[in-house]
N, C-alpha and C positions, 0 to 999 in steps of 0.2 A: 702537733704543737702549733704550726704556723697557719692552719686553716681557720679563718675567722668565723665561718659558719659553725664549725665544731666548737670554737670558743664560746659562742653565744649559747649553744646547747649545754655546754658544761656549766656555764654561769647559772642557767635556769634549772639545772637538775635539782631534784629534791635532796634535802639533807639526808645522808645515809646515817645509819645507827652508829657506825664507827666515827663519823665526823661529829655527830652530836655528842658522843661520849668524850671525844678528844677536846672539843670546845668547852664542855663543862669542866673538864680537868684543868685546862690552862686558865680559864676565867676564875675558877676556884683558887688556883695557885696565886693569881694576881691579887685577889681579895685577901687571901691568907697572909701574903707577904705584907700587905698594907696594914691590916688590922693588928697583926702581931708585931709589926715593925721589925721583922726578921729579914726583910729585903734591904740590901745595902744601898741601892738606887744611886750609885756614885755618878753614873753618866747623866741621869735625869737631873740630879742636883746641880751638876756643872752647867747643864743647859739653862736651868733657872737662874743661876748666878750670872751667866753670860748675858742673859736678857736684861739684867740690872746693871750691866757695865763691867762685871768682873770676867774678862775673857782670857784669863791666864791659862785655863785648861779647855779652851774652845778651839776646835779644829775643823769646823764645817764652814761652808760658804756663808758669808755674813748676811746674805739675803734671807736667811731663815730667822734671823733675830726678831723681826716683828711678829712672826708666828709664835716663837718661844716666849715673847713678852705676854702674849695672851694667856699662856699656861702659868706664868709667874703671878698673874692676878688672881688665880684660883687658890683655894685652900690646898695644901700640899697633897693630902690623900685623894681629894676629888680630881686634881690635875693628873696625878699619877695614874689613877684608874682609867681616866680617859686616854691617856698616853698608852697604857698597856693594852686597852681595848682596841685602839687603832692598830697597834702592832699585831695583835692576835687575828683580828679580822682581815688585816692586810695580808698576812701569811695564808689564811684560808682562801681568800679571794684570788691571790696570785697563783696558788697551786691549782685552782680550778681553771684559770685562764691559760696557764702554760702546761696543763695536764701533768702536774707533779703528783707525788704521793701525799695527799692532803693530811690523812690521818697520821702517818709517820712524821711528817714535818711539824704538825701541831704538837706532838708529844716528844719531839726531838730534844736532846740535851741543849742544843743551841737556843731554842726558843725559851726554855725554862731559865737558862743562863741570862738571856737578854732581859727577861722579866725581872730577875733578881738584881741586875745592875741598872735597869732602867734605860736600856740601849735603844737606838733608833732603827735597828736592823729590820724588825718586822714591818715598820711603817714604810721603809724603802721598798720592801717586797711588794706591798700594795700599790705604791706609786709606780713601780715598773710595770705592773699588770695594767694599771690605768693608762699608762703611756702607750703600751702596745694596743690596747683596745681602742683608744681614742684615735690613734694613727689610722687604723683600718676602718673606722667609722667616720673618717674625714672630719673629725672635730679638732681642727688644727690648734685653736687657742687652748683647749683642755690639754692636748698633747704637749703644747709648749710649756704650760704651767707644771705639768708632771715632770717634764724633762728638767725644768729649773730646779725643782725640789730634789730629784734624783741626783743631779750633778753636784749638789752641795757636799756630798761625800764621794769624791772622785774615784777612789780606789775600789769602791763597791758599786753604789748606785750609778755613778758616772760611767764606769767601765761597762756595766751590763746595759745601761741605756744606750751607749754608743753602739754596741753590738746589735741591739734591737733596732736601732735607727738604720744601721747599714743593711740589715736583713729584711727590713720592712718592704712589702709589696706595693710601694708607691713610687712616684716619679722623684727624681732628684730635685726638681723644682718645688715639689710639695715638701720634701725633706728640709730644704732650705727655709721654706715658709715656717715650718715648725720651730726653727731656731730663732725666730724674730723675738719672741717673748723671753726666752732664756738670755739672749744677748742684751736685750734692754734691761732685764733685771740685774745682770752682772754689772753693766755700765752704771746703773743707778747706785749700786753698792759702793762704787768708787767715789760717788758724790757725797754720800752720807757717811761712809767709813773709809776715808782715804788712807792708803797704806795698809789695808787689812791683810793683803797677801804676804807682805814682808813681815807683818806681826806674827802670822801663823808660822812662816818659815823659821823665824827666830826662836819659836817655842818647840818646834818639832824635835830638835836635838835632845831636849829634856823630857820628851814624852816617854811614858812607861811602855815598853814593848811587850807587855804580857799578852799572851794569846796570839802572837804573830805566827802564822803558819807558812808564810811565803818562803820559797827557796832562795830568794834574793839575800836573806839574812845569812845564808851559808856560802853561796857560790857567787853572789854579786850579779853583775850584768850578764853572766853566762846563762842565767835563767831565761833570758829573752830568747834563747835558741829553741825553747819549747814552742814558739810560735811557728817556726818553719814547717815542721811536719803537719801542723794543723792547717797551714795555708796551702801546701803543695800536694799532699797525699789525696788522691781521688776519693771522695766520700760524698754522701748525700748532704742535703742542706741542713737537716737537723743535727746530724753528726758533726758537721763542720762548726755549727754554732756552739755546741757543747764542748767541742775540742778547743775552740778559741776561748771560750769562757773559762774553762779549767786551766788553760795555759796562762790566761791573764792572772788568775789567782796565784799560780805558781811563780809568776814573773814580776808582779808589782812589788815594790820594796816593803809594803806593809799591808797585811790582810788579816783581820781578826778571825779567829775560829768561829766566833759568834756569827759573823757575816756569811758563813756557809749557808745560812738560810736562803741567801739570794741564789745559791746553786740548787738547793733542795726543791725549790718551787718548780723546777724544770723536770722533764721526764728522764731522770738519770738512773732509775731502777731502785731496788730495795737496798741492796748491799751498801752503796755509799752513804745512804742516810743512817743505816745501822752503824757504820763505821764512825759516824759522827759522835757516838757515845765514848769513843776511845779517849778524847781529851778529858772527859769527866772521870773516867776510870783512872787515868794517869794523874789527875789532880789529887786523888786520894793518897797517892804514894809519893809524888814528887812536887806537890804544890803547883805553882804556876809554871815551873820549869817543864812540866809534862804537857802543857797546852800545845806546843808546836807539833805534837804527834798528829794533830788534825790534818797535817799535810797529806796524809794517806788518802783523805777523801778526794780532793781535786786530782791527785795523782792517779787514783783508781779510775775516775771518770775519764781522764785524759787517755789512759791506756786502753780503756774499753772502747773509746771512740776512734782511736787512730790505728790500733793493731789490725782490725779486720781489713781496712783499706790498704794498709801497708802490706799485709799478707797477699791480698788480691793483686796488688801492683807487682810484687815479686813473682807471683805465679804467672801472670800475664807476660812478664819479661822473660821468664825461663821458657815458656811455651814458644815465644817468638824466636828464641835462639835455637830451637830444635827443628 
């Protein structure tokens, strides 16, 4: 996952039959939802409204508003298809960069759900992959712009970008250099949209929590304890990254099941991606009340990454006492 030479090889790899079929499926789904008007596009509609000044249901960093304004100038169907295409290609590109299961991720329930609602999840996946690639190709300005976009959704893109930034094989001086553009972008936002943070915070209490899979909603700050084993148990670099990423999903106050896409693009195995269909199954029986069942996905990844190290630690301790 972390070897940049392997990343370049995966990016240049020929499209497999499975990837081609999966891409045809999701692109066809996006076109079908558009032409038949069966997609709800709730998130995409809110983004367009926010670009025109109606930010009542807007919860991203305000530095994305100029980008969203460009979409608002397009005919709705054309704009959505571009939006959906960026999300689909972003997921495919990210799965290649991070060595995830590209076919399973493309046909996952989460991507289809994101297309139906017009969510930004797939685009964030592509931005995270661009951020990782740009850092290791020493393209600091490109990495900075990617970080700025990812950080617009702190609990998903921001959290994963922070972990990638920490785990990157570059010096701390170079890491700080990457932060120049994001810092400048955020500061400029306060010039053009003063008070935007307080505006978002005032609306969060009224936000609909459909699809939240975080353990925080049930056990509160106790969920933060999941970080301790991920930090102290001896384990390899990739395992630690995935343990911290899944711990973050479990511990942040709000994490949509759709945003599991940002976990699927990493090498987590087949089972967690298949478990991602559980919220879709539960939706049929319990409506949106069944969506939190998606918590089983990050929990399974967390246990899979931490238990081997914990078992090895206990074994070593027991042998040292004999």
